N, C-alpha and C positions, 0 to 999 in steps of 0.2 A: 439129320443136319449135315452129315458128311457129304451126302450126295448133292445137297444144295451148294455147298462150298466148292465141290469139284466143277459143277457147271458154271458157277459164278467166277471161279478162277480162270476158266477158259475165256470168259468174256473180257476179263481184265488183261490177260496175257495177249490176246489177239485183238485188242481194241484198235491198234493201228491198221490191222487188216480189215476190220469192220468199217472203218472210215474210208479206206481205199475202195473197198467193194461198193460202198454207198455212193461214192463219187462216180465210179465206173457205171453203175446201174443207172444213175441219173443222166449221165451223158449219153449212154446208149439208148435210153428211152426217148430222148428228144433229138437224136442226131440228125434226123431228116426234117426237123421243124425249124423255121426261121426264127421264131421267138424263143426256142429252146426252153430253158428252165423257167422262164416267165410263165409258162402255162401252169406250173405248180402253184402260182400265185393267182393267175387269172381265173382258173376254174373254181377254187373255193370262194373267191370274191363274187363271182356270178351266182353261185349257189346261195350265198348269204343274201345277196340282193333280192333273190326270189322270195326268200322267207320274210325279208323286210317288207316287200310289197304286199305280201299276203297278210302277215300278222301285224306289222307296224303301221302300214297305211290302210289296209283293208279292214281288218277286224278291230284293231286298237285305235285307229285314226290318230296316230301320233302318241303323245303321252310320255310318261316317264316310268322307269322301273328302278327301285332302289335309289331314287333321287337323281338318276341320270337318264338322258334320252334313250329311248328303247333301242335305237340303232346301235349305240355304243355298247349297251348291255348285251345285245344280240351278237355283235361281231366278236366280242371277247368270248362269249359262251360257245358260239359256233366254231371259232378257230380252234378252241380246245377240243370240242367234239370231233371235228374233222381229223385232227391229229390223232386222237385216240382211236377213232373208228377205222381210219385208213390203215394205221399201223397194226391195229388188232387183226383186221381182216387179211392184210398182206402177210402177217406172220403166220397165220393159220395154214397157208399153203406153201410157205417158204421152204420147208424141208422136203416135202414131197416133190416139188418142182425142181429141186436142185440136188437131190441126193446122189444121183449118178455122177454128176460133174464134180461135186465136192469130194466124193469118195476117191477121186484121183488127185486131189489137192492136199497140201500139207497144213491143213487147219481143220478143226473139229466142226461137224455139221451143226452143233448147238449154237453157233454164232449167227446162223442165217436169220432167225427171227429178229435178232438185235439189229442186223443190217437193214431190215425193212423199216425198223423204227427210225434209225438215223437218216434214212432217205427222206423222211417226212419232217425232220426237225426245222430245216430252213424255211419251207413254206409256212409252217406253224408260226415261227417267230415273226415273219413278215406280216402275216394276216393278223396276228395278235397285236402287233405294233399299230396297225391301222385302227383296230378297235380301241386301243388305249388313247391314241391321238383324238379319235372322235369323242371319247369320254371326257378327255381334258378340254376339248373344244366346247363341250356342253356345260363346263363349269366344275368338273371334278378335279380336285387337287390330289396329286400323288403324295402319299404320306409314308411313314415307316412301314405301313402295311405291305407296301410293294416288295419289301425284302422277303416276305413270305413266299413269293413266287419260287424262290430257290428250293424251298421245301417241297412245294407242290410239283415242281418239275422233276425232282428226284423221285417223288411218289409216283408220278406218271411213268417214269422209266422202270421203276420197280414193278409196277402193275403190268406194264406191257411185256416185261421180261418174264414174269411169272406165268401170265396167261399165254404168252407167245410160245414158250417151251412146252406147255401143257397141250395147247390146241394143235400145234404143229406135229407133236408126237401122235396124238389121237388121229389126226387127219391121215397120216401115213398108213395107219392100221385100218381106219374106217373112212374112206373117201367121202361118203355121204355126210360125214360130220360137218364138213365145211358148208354145205348147203343148209344144214340145220342151223348152224351159227348165223349164217347170213340172214335167214328168216327171222331168227330171234332178235337180231340187232335192229331190224326195222321196227320192232315193237319197243325195244329198250330206248330207242331214240326219243320217243315221246315222253319217257319218264326220266330222261337224263337232265332236264332243265335247260337244254341248249336253246330252245326257242320260246318255251313257256314254262314257268315254275309251277308245276301242278301241285307240288307238296305244300306251297304257301297258300294256294288258292282253295285247298280243301276245307280250311277252317277248323275250328275246335271240335266240331261234331264228327269229323273224320280224322282226328289227331293221330290215331294208331296207323292208319294207312299212310298219312303224311310222313310219320317217323320211319315207316318201312321203306318208303321211296327214298328218303334221305340216306339210307344205308346202302343204296345202290352205289358201287364204286365210281361209276361214270358221273353220277350226280355229285358225289363228294369232291371229285377233282375239278369239275366245272365250276361248282359253287366256290371252291377254294381259290381258283384263279380269279374269279370275279371279286371275292373278298379282298384279294391282294391289291388289285388295281382300282377298285371302286371304294376301298377303305370301309367296307361294311361288316368286317368281323375279323377276329383273331383265330389262330389255329386252336388255341386252348378253349375257345368258346364251344367246341363240339367234341367233348371227351368220348362220348359213346360212339360217335361216327369214326373218330380216330382209332379207337380200339378195334372196332368191327373191320375197318379197312385193312389194318396191318395184320389182323388175325387171318383175314381172307387171303392176303398176300402170302403169309407163312404157310398156310395149309395148301394153297395152290402150288407153291414152290416145292413143298415136300412131295406131293403126289407127282407133279410134272417132272421134277428132276429124277425121281425114282423110275418112272416109266421110261423116260428118255434114255437113261444109262442102261436100263435092262434090255431095251429093244433096239437100240441104234445100230448094233452090229448086224441086225437083220433088216434094216431099212431098205437096202438095195434089193433084197429078195421080195419085199412086200409091194414095191412099186411096179 
């Protein structure tokens, strides 16, 4: 637990630096583009539109999900998935790509995965807002459930921090790990509930498989954000998922923080 606190304290102490680095990285990324940061909004919207054409118009021929138009349900889920997946993958290589530069700076390398997360926050909020507006336009009324989003956003940050510090540390020592994670994430996407809720479609005959899918942290967070804005459930409606999610976070933080503090003095030699 002491190691978790050491790494967490670094995130808190250097949070202003995290935000400055996130702004700098964003500006540098699009400095030669006329539309600039708007591409962080345009790209996910175009990707979501593709899934809507395939699943919403092609396979489903319109219809509703959880009492809301499929496009609203899709955009909320996809916005959350894109934020999680992009931040997750960016964090995986964040330390290895910057270890030599950061070794000359006056801040700890442990903040680099968190920087990658905050780079993606604004595009996430904008895309999510579009999904909420579509849902409201289709007749959904925002209720007190919406306040749950604060909890799920904190849960997302905790999830990305835990996996970010773990994956980034492993990638420094084993570069092929990033490729492995990238391959696994293509599979995880279809069980995340972002475009189709497989868990609910399995039915009672495959209840155990459905419950196993619901324990997927990505599914938990995406379903939770939808519950918040579509008013389809409360946090306490899923006690087993809540316990499983936070136990996963704790174990990942314990392992990730330990490995990071043990090996970070040697990161520059390993790259």
